[in-house]
C-alpha positions as CSV (number, residue, x, y, z in Angstrom):
1,M,82.3,-11.7,215.1
2,H,85.4,-13.8,215.9
3,S,87.3,-10.6,216.6
4,I,84.8,-9.4,219.2
5,I,84.8,-12.7,221.0
6,R,88.7,-12.6,221.1
7,T,88.6,-9.0,222.5
8,R,86.2,-10.1,225.3
9,S,88.3,-13.1,226.2
10,R,91.4,-10.9,226.5
11,T,89.5,-8.5,228.7
12,F,88.3,-11.2,231.0
13,S,91.7,-12.8,231.2
14,L,93.3,-9.5,232.1
15,I,90.7,-8.9,234.9
16,S,91.3,-12.4,236.3
17,K,95.1,-11.7,236.4
18,L,94.6,-8.5,238.3
19,N,92.4,-10.2,240.9
20,K,94.9,-12.9,241.3
21,R,97.6,-10.4,242.1
22,G,95.5,-8.9,244.9
23,L,95.4,-5.4,243.5
24,S,93.1,-3.1,245.5
25,N,91.9,0.5,245.0
26,S,94.9,1.8,246.9
27,S,97.2,0.5,244.3
28,Y,96.3,3.2,241.9
29,P,98.9,5.9,242.2
30,N,96.5,8.8,241.6
31,E,94.0,7.9,244.4
32,P,94.7,9.4,247.9
33,Q,95.0,7.1,250.8
34,R,91.9,6.9,253.0
35,E,92.0,7.3,256.8
36,A,90.2,5.1,259.2
37,V,87.0,6.5,260.7
38,I,86.9,6.6,264.6
39,S,83.5,6.5,266.2
40,S,82.6,9.1,268.7
41,S,82.0,6.5,271.4
42,S,85.5,5.1,271.1
43,M,87.1,8.5,271.6
44,F,85.9,8.7,275.2
45,R,86.3,5.1,276.1
46,D,89.3,3.6,277.8
47,P,91.4,1.7,275.4
48,V,90.9,-2.0,275.6
49,P,94.2,-3.7,276.5
50,T,95.5,-5.7,273.7
51,D,97.6,-7.9,275.9
52,H,95.2,-10.6,277.1
53,S,97.9,-12.2,279.1
54,T,97.8,-9.5,281.9
55,P,95.1,-10.5,284.5
56,P,92.5,-7.8,285.4
57,P,93.0,-6.0,288.8
58,P,91.2,-7.5,291.8
59,P,87.9,-5.8,292.9
60,P,88.1,-3.4,295.8
61,Q,87.6,-5.0,299.1
62,P,84.8,-3.6,301.4
63,P,86.1,-1.5,304.3
64,E,86.7,-3.5,307.5
65,V,84.0,-3.0,310.0
66,A,85.4,-1.3,313.1
67,E,85.2,-3.3,316.2
68,K,82.6,-2.1,318.7
69,K,84.2,-0.4,321.6
70,P,83.2,-1.6,325.0
71,W,82.4,1.9,326.2
72,G,79.7,2.5,323.5
73,F,76.9,1.7,325.9
74,F,78.3,4.2,328.3
75,K,78.1,7.0,325.8
76,V,74.5,6.0,324.9
77,G,73.6,5.9,328.6
78,L,75.2,9.3,329.3
79,F,73.4,10.9,326.3
80,A,70.1,9.5,327.5
81,A,70.7,10.7,331.1
82,I,71.5,14.3,329.9
83,T,68.5,14.3,327.5
84,G,66.2,13.2,330.3
85,G,67.6,15.7,332.7
86,V,67.2,18.6,330.3
87,A,63.6,17.5,329.5
88,T,62.7,17.2,333.2
89,A,64.2,20.6,333.9
90,A,62.2,22.1,331.0
91,Y,59.0,20.6,332.1
92,A,59.5,21.7,335.7
93,S,60.2,25.3,334.5
94,Y,57.0,25.3,332.5
95,A,54.7,23.5,335.0
96,Y,55.9,24.8,338.3
97,T,56.9,28.2,339.8
98,L,60.2,28.4,341.6
99,E,58.5,28.2,345.0
100,E,56.6,25.1,344.0
101,A,59.7,23.5,342.6
102,E,61.5,24.1,345.9
103,E,58.7,22.7,347.9
104,N,58.3,19.6,345.8
105,T,62.0,18.8,345.9
106,K,62.5,19.6,349.5
107,A,62.6,15.9,350.6
108,L,65.0,14.9,347.8
109,R,67.4,17.8,348.5
110,A,67.5,16.7,352.2
111,Y,69.5,13.6,351.1
112,A,72.4,15.9,350.0
113,N,73.3,16.4,353.7
114,Y,72.4,12.9,354.9
115,T,74.8,11.6,357.5
116,V,75.0,8.6,359.8
117,K,76.4,8.7,363.3
118,D,79.5,6.8,364.1
119,D,77.8,4.7,366.8
120,A,74.8,3.8,364.5
121,P,74.1,0.1,363.9
122,A,75.6,-1.6,360.9
123,L,72.3,-1.7,359.1
124,D,71.9,2.1,359.4
125,K,75.4,2.6,358.2
126,L,74.7,0.4,355.2
127,K,71.5,2.3,354.5
128,G,73.4,5.6,354.8
129,L,76.0,4.3,352.4
130,L,73.4,3.4,349.8
131,I,71.6,6.7,350.2
132,S,74.8,8.7,349.9
133,G,75.8,6.7,346.8
134,G,72.5,6.8,345.0
135,M,70.8,10.0,346.1
136,T,73.6,12.5,346.6
137,V,74.2,13.1,342.9
138,P,70.5,13.7,342.0
139,A,70.1,16.0,345.0
140,K,73.1,18.0,344.0
141,L,71.8,18.3,340.5
142,V,68.4,19.5,341.8
143,E,70.2,22.1,343.9
144,F,72.2,23.2,340.9
145,Y,69.0,23.5,338.8
146,L,67.2,25.6,341.5
147,D,70.2,27.9,341.8
148,L,70.4,28.4,338.0
149,R,66.7,29.0,337.7
150,R,66.7,31.5,340.6
151,L,69.5,33.4,338.9
152,A,67.8,33.4,335.5
153,E,64.5,34.6,337.0
154,D,66.2,37.4,338.9
155,Q,67.7,38.6,335.6
156,I,64.4,38.4,333.8
157,R,62.6,40.1,336.7
158,D,64.9,43.1,336.3
159,F,63.9,43.4,332.7
160,S,60.2,42.5,332.9
161,E,59.1,44.3,336.1
162,P,59.1,47.9,337.1
163,P,62.1,49.0,339.1
164,S,60.0,49.9,342.1
165,D,56.5,49.2,343.6
166,K,56.2,53.0,343.9
167,L,56.9,54.6,340.6
168,L,55.7,58.1,341.7
169,P,56.6,60.1,344.8
170,D,53.9,60.7,347.4
171,M,51.2,63.1,346.4
172,Q,51.3,66.5,348.0
173,P,49.4,66.5,351.3
174,E,46.9,69.2,350.3
175,E,46.1,67.4,347.0
176,A,45.8,64.1,348.8
177,Q,43.4,65.6,351.3
178,A,41.3,67.2,348.5
179,R,41.2,63.8,346.7
180,V,42.7,65.2,343.5
181,L,42.4,62.6,340.6
182,T,45.4,61.4,338.7
183,L,45.1,61.5,334.9
184,V,47.5,59.0,333.2
185,L,48.0,59.6,329.5
186,D,49.4,57.3,326.9
187,L,51.7,58.8,324.2
188,N,51.6,57.2,320.7
189,E,48.4,57.7,318.8
190,T,46.9,59.4,321.9
191,L,48.9,62.6,322.1
192,I,51.2,62.3,319.1
193,Y,51.7,60.3,315.9
194,S,55.0,59.3,314.3
195,D,55.2,58.7,310.6
196,W,58.0,57.6,308.3
197,K,58.4,58.4,304.6
198,R,61.3,57.8,302.2
199,D,61.8,61.4,301.2
200,R,61.9,62.8,304.7
201,G,62.4,60.0,307.2
202,W,60.7,60.0,310.6
203,R,58.5,62.9,311.7
204,T,56.3,63.3,314.8
205,F,53.1,65.3,314.8
206,K,51.0,66.7,317.7
207,R,47.4,65.7,317.9
208,P,45.0,68.6,317.2
209,G,43.9,70.2,320.5
210,V,46.7,68.7,322.6
211,D,48.0,72.0,323.8
212,G,44.7,73.2,325.1
213,F,43.9,69.8,326.5
214,L,47.0,69.7,328.7
215,E,46.7,73.3,329.8
216,H,43.1,73.2,330.8
217,L,43.1,69.8,332.6
218,A,46.4,70.6,334.5
219,Q,44.1,72.8,336.7
220,Y,42.1,69.8,337.9
221,F,44.3,66.8,337.6
222,E,47.7,65.5,338.5
223,I,48.8,64.5,334.9
224,V,51.2,61.6,334.4
225,L,52.6,60.3,331.1
226,Y,53.0,56.5,331.0
227,T,54.4,55.1,327.7
228,D,56.1,52.0,326.5
229,Q,58.7,54.0,324.5
230,S,62.3,54.3,325.6
231,D,63.6,57.4,327.4
232,M,65.8,58.3,324.4
233,Y,62.6,58.8,322.4
234,V,60.3,60.2,325.1
235,R,62.6,63.0,326.3
236,P,63.0,65.0,323.1
237,V,59.4,64.5,322.2
238,M,58.2,65.8,325.5
239,Q,60.4,68.8,325.3
240,R,58.5,69.9,322.2
241,L,55.1,68.6,323.2
242,D,55.0,70.0,326.8
243,P,57.5,72.9,327.2
244,Q,55.5,74.3,330.1
245,N,55.6,71.0,332.0
246,F,51.8,70.6,332.5
247,I,52.7,66.9,332.8
248,R,54.2,66.4,336.2
249,H,55.7,62.9,335.9
250,K,56.9,61.0,332.9
251,L,57.3,57.2,333.0
252,D,58.9,55.3,330.1
253,R,59.4,51.7,329.1
254,V,61.5,50.8,332.1
255,S,58.5,51.4,334.3
256,T,56.2,49.0,332.4
257,R,55.6,45.3,333.2
258,Y,56.7,43.0,330.4
259,I,54.4,40.0,330.0
260,K,54.4,37.6,327.0
261,G,56.1,40.0,324.6
262,K,54.1,43.1,325.5
263,H,54.7,46.1,327.7
264,Y,51.8,46.8,330.1
265,R,51.2,49.9,332.2
266,D,50.7,48.7,335.8
267,L,48.6,51.4,337.4
268,S,48.8,49.6,340.8
269,A,52.5,50.6,341.0
270,L,51.9,54.3,340.7
271,N,51.7,54.9,344.5
272,R,48.2,56.3,344.0
273,D,44.7,55.3,345.2
274,P,43.3,53.1,342.3
275,S,39.9,54.6,342.9
276,R,41.2,58.0,341.8
277,I,43.2,57.0,338.6
278,L,42.0,57.5,335.0
279,Y,44.0,56.1,332.1
280,V,43.4,57.7,328.7
281,S,44.8,55.7,325.8
282,A,44.0,54.9,322.2
283,H,44.7,51.3,323.0
284,A,43.5,51.2,326.6
285,A,42.4,47.6,326.8
286,E,45.6,46.3,325.3
287,T,48.2,48.3,327.2
288,T,47.2,48.2,330.9
289,L,46.6,45.6,333.6
290,Q,43.7,47.6,335.0
291,P,41.1,48.1,332.3
292,E,38.6,49.2,334.8
293,N,40.5,52.5,335.1
294,S,40.7,53.0,331.3
295,V,39.1,55.6,329.1
296,Q,39.2,54.6,325.5
297,I,39.9,57.3,322.9
298,K,39.9,57.1,319.1
299,P,43.4,56.3,317.8
300,W,44.9,59.3,315.9
301,K,46.9,58.7,312.8
302,G,47.4,62.2,311.4
303,E,43.8,63.3,310.6
304,T,43.7,67.1,310.6
305,E,40.0,67.3,311.5
306,D,40.3,65.2,314.7
307,T,38.6,66.6,317.9
308,A,38.8,63.6,320.2
309,L,40.9,65.3,322.9
310,L,38.7,68.4,323.0
311,D,35.5,66.3,323.0
312,L,36.8,64.5,326.1
313,I,37.4,67.6,328.2
314,P,33.8,68.1,329.4
315,F,33.6,64.6,330.9
316,L,37.1,64.9,332.5
317,E,36.4,68.3,333.9
318,Y,33.1,67.1,335.4
319,V,34.5,64.1,337.2
320,A,37.4,66.3,338.5
321,K,35.0,68.7,340.0
322,V,32.6,66.1,341.4
323,R,35.4,63.8,342.6
324,P,33.4,60.6,343.0
325,A,34.3,58.1,345.7
326,D,35.4,55.6,343.1
327,I,36.0,56.6,339.5
328,R,35.9,53.0,338.4
329,T,32.2,52.9,339.2
330,V,31.6,55.9,336.9
331,L,33.7,54.4,334.1
332,A,31.8,51.1,334.4
333,S,28.5,52.9,333.7
334,Y,29.9,54.1,330.3
335,Q,31.2,50.6,329.3
336,G,30.4,49.9,325.6
337,H,29.8,53.6,324.8
338,D,31.9,56.4,323.5
339,I,32.4,58.4,326.7
340,A,32.6,61.8,325.2
341,N,29.4,61.4,323.2
342,E,27.6,59.5,325.9
343,F,28.4,62.2,328.4
344,I,26.9,64.9,326.2
345,Q,23.7,62.9,325.7
346,R,23.4,62.3,329.5
347,S,24.1,66.0,330.2
348,K,21.3,67.0,327.7
349,E,18.9,64.5,329.2
350,H,19.8,65.8,332.7
351,Q,19.1,69.4,331.6
352,R,15.8,68.4,330.2
353,R,14.8,66.8,333.4
354,M,15.9,69.8,335.4
355,Q,13.9,72.1,333.2
356,G,10.9,69.9,333.5
357,Q,11.1,69.9,337.2
358,K,11.4,73.7,337.3
359,H,8.4,74.1,335.0
360,W,6.4,71.8,337.2
361,F,7.5,73.7,340.3
362,W,6.4,77.1,339.0
363,Q,3.1,75.7,337.9
364,R,2.4,74.7,341.4
């Protein structure tokens, strides 16, 4: 028992001596030396300076405010004047025609040439000086606006209006005396149809019956083609469509009137009596400025069983032979109806009446 107590006391004394000597785990020769662990946040953080004696850098100073230049108000005034002038010119262009603008600014533009005689009183000279100083510049600007607008409208007119008020030459005297009617034909979806497919590209097809339609009616009418397509498109198409030239005159896009993004056929510019003009089109109401002369036909988009042109021949042949005083009155009587079908119905009704009158006559 005493031996155990002595062993324990020796062990405790040995441990206390080691602690007093400051021995740590690294003192053991066989144990590897441990490295310090660096946190992930400290790897991306600027190192903290260890020298606390160096003062921190001063904060950045705000940029110095530039001094206002004395001509800043001049720039603002100039910008406002230009903006106001442009807005005024835009409103005048929208609200007034060129003739109205010239008439409304006539008094203002007179100040551009305002002069005072040398022997005029001092008050008149002072008045002239004030007018020349305050009104000459606005008057010159108005003159410049009118000149610029006149030039622009001339350029637009060359593009939007037909090149002449008489698109066709005078009719032959014998035809004019016989009151021959003029038959105006549209092209796309009226006589032909153009279609595009990926495997073959563009192809143009003739409407069924177009050959017989042109050949038969050329005996009774002066036939004119009037289209909104360009000459480069119309010329090769017409060479294949009408090799015998049954169509006497051909008018393309240059001869149309351009209004609000659309090309309109102006029948009043054909140099023909409006009472003797018929306009046949698949889009008659949308493509002419004279719908009272229009004959609407079904648009053709490649249907092989179409007979619209052939169905229209009886009506056209009838009016060509009868030659009414005003074709517009005849067309007005068919308004709201399909002319080809309505004409056949009226013809049948007329034949029934004639047969009834004959039967009644022979009964007497």
